[in-house]
C-alpha positions as CSV (number, residue, x, y, z in Angstrom):
1,M,58.2,-162.6,172.3
2,N,57.4,-162.3,168.5
3,T,55.7,-159.0,167.8
4,N,52.9,-160.7,165.7
5,S,52.2,-163.1,168.6
6,C,49.0,-162.8,170.5
7,V,50.0,-165.9,172.7
8,S,53.4,-166.6,173.9
9,I,54.3,-169.7,176.0
10,Q,57.6,-169.7,177.6
11,H,59.2,-172.6,179.2
12,V,56.1,-173.7,180.7
13,S,55.9,-176.9,182.8
14,K,53.4,-178.2,185.1
15,K,53.6,-181.0,187.8
16,F,50.7,-182.4,189.7
17,G,52.3,-184.1,192.7
18,K,55.0,-186.0,191.2
19,Q,53.4,-186.3,187.8
20,Q,54.9,-184.3,185.2
21,V,52.0,-183.2,182.9
22,L,53.7,-180.4,180.9
23,N,57.4,-180.3,180.1
24,D,59.1,-177.2,179.0
25,I,56.6,-175.9,176.5
26,N,57.7,-173.0,174.1
27,L,55.1,-171.7,171.6
28,E,54.0,-168.6,169.8
29,V,50.7,-168.4,168.4
30,L,50.3,-165.6,165.7
31,E,47.4,-163.2,165.6
32,G,44.4,-164.2,163.3
33,E,45.6,-167.9,162.9
34,I,43.7,-171.2,163.8
35,F,46.3,-173.0,165.9
36,G,45.6,-176.8,166.5
37,L,47.0,-178.6,169.5
38,L,46.9,-182.2,168.4
39,G,47.7,-185.2,170.8
40,P,46.1,-188.2,172.3
41,S,43.9,-187.9,175.5
42,G,46.2,-187.4,178.5
43,A,48.8,-185.7,176.4
44,G,48.5,-182.4,178.3
45,K,46.4,-180.4,175.9
46,T,43.7,-179.6,178.3
47,T,46.1,-178.4,181.0
48,L,47.8,-176.1,178.6
49,V,44.8,-174.3,177.4
50,K,43.4,-174.0,180.9
51,Q,46.4,-171.9,181.8
52,L,45.8,-169.8,178.6
53,A,42.3,-169.3,179.8
54,G,43.6,-168.2,183.1
55,L,42.0,-171.2,185.1
56,D,45.3,-172.7,186.1
57,V,49.0,-171.6,186.5
58,P,52.2,-173.4,185.4
59,S,54.5,-174.8,187.9
60,S,57.3,-173.0,186.1
61,G,57.6,-170.7,183.1
62,E,55.1,-168.0,181.9
63,N,52.2,-167.6,179.6
64,F,51.4,-164.3,178.0
65,L,48.2,-163.3,176.1
66,L,48.1,-159.9,174.1
67,Q,51.4,-159.0,175.9
68,E,49.8,-159.5,179.3
69,K,51.0,-162.2,181.8
70,M,48.3,-164.7,182.8
71,P,46.1,-165.0,184.6
72,S,45.0,-161.5,184.0
73,L,41.6,-159.9,185.1
74,K,42.3,-157.2,182.3
75,L,41.9,-160.0,179.7
76,I,38.6,-161.4,180.8
77,E,36.7,-159.7,178.1
78,K,39.2,-160.5,175.3
79,V,39.3,-164.3,175.7
80,G,36.7,-166.8,175.1
81,Y,37.0,-170.3,176.5
82,M,35.0,-173.4,175.9
83,A,35.9,-176.1,178.2
84,Q,35.9,-179.8,177.2
85,S,32.9,-180.5,179.7
86,D,30.1,-178.2,179.3
87,A,29.5,-175.6,182.1
88,L,25.7,-174.9,181.6
89,Y,22.8,-174.6,184.0
90,E,20.7,-177.4,183.0
91,D,17.7,-176.2,184.8
92,L,17.6,-172.9,183.0
93,S,16.6,-172.5,179.2
94,A,19.3,-171.9,176.6
95,K,18.2,-168.2,176.4
96,E,18.6,-167.8,180.3
97,N,22.0,-169.4,180.3
98,L,23.0,-166.9,177.4
99,Q,21.6,-163.9,179.2
100,F,23.4,-164.9,182.5
101,F,26.8,-165.4,180.7
102,S,26.4,-162.2,178.5
103,A,25.6,-160.2,181.5
104,L,29.0,-161.2,183.1
105,Y,30.6,-159.8,180.1
106,G,28.6,-156.4,180.4
107,L,26.2,-157.0,177.5
108,K,22.9,-155.5,178.0
109,G,19.6,-154.5,176.4
110,E,19.5,-154.6,172.6
111,K,23.1,-155.6,172.2
112,Q,22.8,-158.7,174.4
113,K,19.7,-159.5,172.4
114,Q,21.4,-159.1,169.2
115,R,24.4,-161.2,170.1
116,I,22.2,-164.0,171.6
117,E,20.4,-164.2,168.3
118,E,23.7,-164.0,166.2
119,V,25.5,-166.7,168.0
120,M,22.5,-169.2,168.2
121,E,22.2,-168.9,164.4
122,L,25.8,-169.6,164.0
123,V,25.4,-172.8,165.8
124,H,22.1,-173.9,164.4
125,L,20.1,-173.6,167.8
126,S,17.9,-170.6,167.1
127,E,14.7,-172.8,167.2
128,H,15.7,-174.3,170.5
129,L,16.4,-170.9,172.3
130,N,13.7,-171.4,175.0
131,K,14.2,-175.1,175.6
132,L,15.5,-176.3,179.0
133,V,19.1,-177.3,178.7
134,S,18.3,-180.6,180.4
135,N,16.3,-181.4,177.3
136,Y,19.2,-180.8,175.0
137,S,21.2,-183.7,173.5
138,G,25.0,-183.8,174.1
139,G,25.8,-182.3,170.6
140,M,23.4,-179.5,171.3
141,K,25.0,-178.7,174.7
142,R,28.4,-178.7,172.9
143,R,27.0,-176.1,170.3
144,L,25.4,-173.9,173.2
145,S,28.8,-173.9,174.9
146,L,30.4,-172.7,171.7
147,A,27.7,-170.1,171.4
148,I,28.4,-168.8,175.0
149,A,32.2,-168.6,174.3
150,L,31.4,-166.3,171.3
151,L,28.9,-163.9,173.0
152,H,31.3,-161.2,173.8
153,E,33.3,-161.3,170.4
154,P,36.6,-162.2,171.9
155,D,39.9,-161.5,170.3
156,I,41.1,-165.0,171.4
157,L,39.0,-168.1,171.4
158,I,40.3,-171.0,173.2
159,L,38.4,-174.3,172.4
160,D,39.0,-177.6,174.1
161,E,37.8,-180.4,171.7
162,P,34.7,-178.3,170.5
163,T,33.4,-180.8,168.2
164,V,33.3,-183.8,170.2
165,G,29.8,-185.7,169.9
166,I,28.8,-183.5,167.0
167,D,27.7,-185.1,163.8
168,P,29.9,-184.6,160.7
169,V,27.6,-182.2,158.8
170,L,27.3,-179.9,161.7
171,R,31.0,-180.3,162.4
172,K,31.6,-178.8,158.9
173,S,29.4,-175.8,159.5
174,I,31.1,-175.1,162.8
175,W,34.4,-175.1,161.1
176,D,33.0,-172.8,158.5
177,A,32.2,-170.5,161.5
178,F,35.8,-170.7,162.6
179,Y,37.0,-169.5,159.3
180,E,34.5,-166.7,159.3
181,L,35.7,-165.7,162.8
182,K,39.4,-165.8,161.5
183,K,38.5,-163.5,158.6
184,K,37.4,-161.0,161.3
185,G,40.8,-161.2,163.0
186,T,40.0,-163.7,165.7
187,T,42.8,-165.9,167.0
188,L,41.6,-169.5,167.5
189,I,43.3,-172.1,169.5
190,V,41.8,-175.6,169.1
191,T,42.4,-178.9,170.8
192,T,41.7,-182.0,169.0
193,H,42.6,-185.6,168.7
194,V,41.0,-185.9,165.4
195,M,43.1,-186.1,162.4
196,D,41.0,-184.7,159.7
197,E,40.2,-181.5,162.0
198,A,44.0,-181.1,162.4
199,E,44.3,-180.8,158.6
200,K,41.9,-177.6,158.9
201,C,44.3,-175.7,161.1
202,D,46.7,-173.1,159.7
203,R,49.5,-174.6,162.2
204,L,49.7,-177.3,164.5
205,G,51.6,-178.1,167.6
206,L,51.8,-182.0,168.2
207,I,51.9,-182.8,171.9
208,R,52.7,-186.1,173.4
209,E,53.3,-187.0,177.1
210,G,53.4,-183.3,177.9
211,S,56.1,-182.5,175.5
212,L,55.7,-180.3,172.2
213,I,57.3,-182.6,169.8
214,A,56.7,-180.6,166.5
215,V,55.2,-177.3,165.2
216,G,54.3,-176.3,161.7
217,T,51.7,-176.2,159.0
218,P,50.1,-179.5,158.2
219,R,51.7,-179.3,154.8
220,E,55.2,-178.7,156.4
221,L,54.8,-181.4,159.0
222,K,53.8,-183.9,156.2
223,E,56.7,-182.9,153.8
224,E,59.4,-183.0,156.8
225,T,58.3,-186.4,157.6
226,N,57.6,-187.7,153.9
227,S,54.0,-188.6,155.2
228,T,50.9,-188.5,153.4
229,T,48.7,-188.0,156.5
230,I,49.0,-185.9,159.7
231,E,48.7,-189.2,161.7
232,E,51.7,-190.6,159.9
233,A,53.7,-187.5,160.8
234,F,52.5,-187.4,164.3
235,L,53.8,-191.1,164.7
236,F,57.0,-190.2,163.1
237,Y,57.7,-187.3,165.5
238,G,56.6,-189.3,168.4
239,G,59.0,-192.1,167.6
240,A,56.2,-194.8,167.4
């Protein structure tokens, strides 16, 4: 395990019945970087990040976060996870959702109030704080899910397709927020199938049919394959 690694994935495979979903994944994610997992739908990205968030276990191999083997209750306050589908209470207001989730992380009183204000400002939802979540658009729900994942200021933030359904202007502001978090030392793992988002990551892991086919900075991956875009590089490594 690399001493600068805050995430270490060691020989991880996963089967659902006879279907091989992940195949011998080995990967180190460094502290304070934005690491992107790029691949088409069904490539295994969600299965992998669910394991990193402690919501699933590999069929073989091991995952370590901050030197702790996952899943680990010790790490619950150090990891933020935003799932691909929004886990929100629709019959509650955004504020009530945020209060509920922040209480789970032990945030109370003035600190809770402060963090709710900060995260809602970050995702540009402050004026919709008291609105019922059932009245939110799809994009607003994605932004609220992101706000919830950020409440407890986690060391590692795991985001599964965080900008799906979000308009390009807002997507830029969310990526600006990711860069601010990175500056503060947060490690971000972001899954995406959007090529221009992949370019924004410090390093990328390209996943195809459950296998990690290449790892490197966007620039390295393009130079190694003599490509002008990440999409071309992906197709090169994938043998298309």
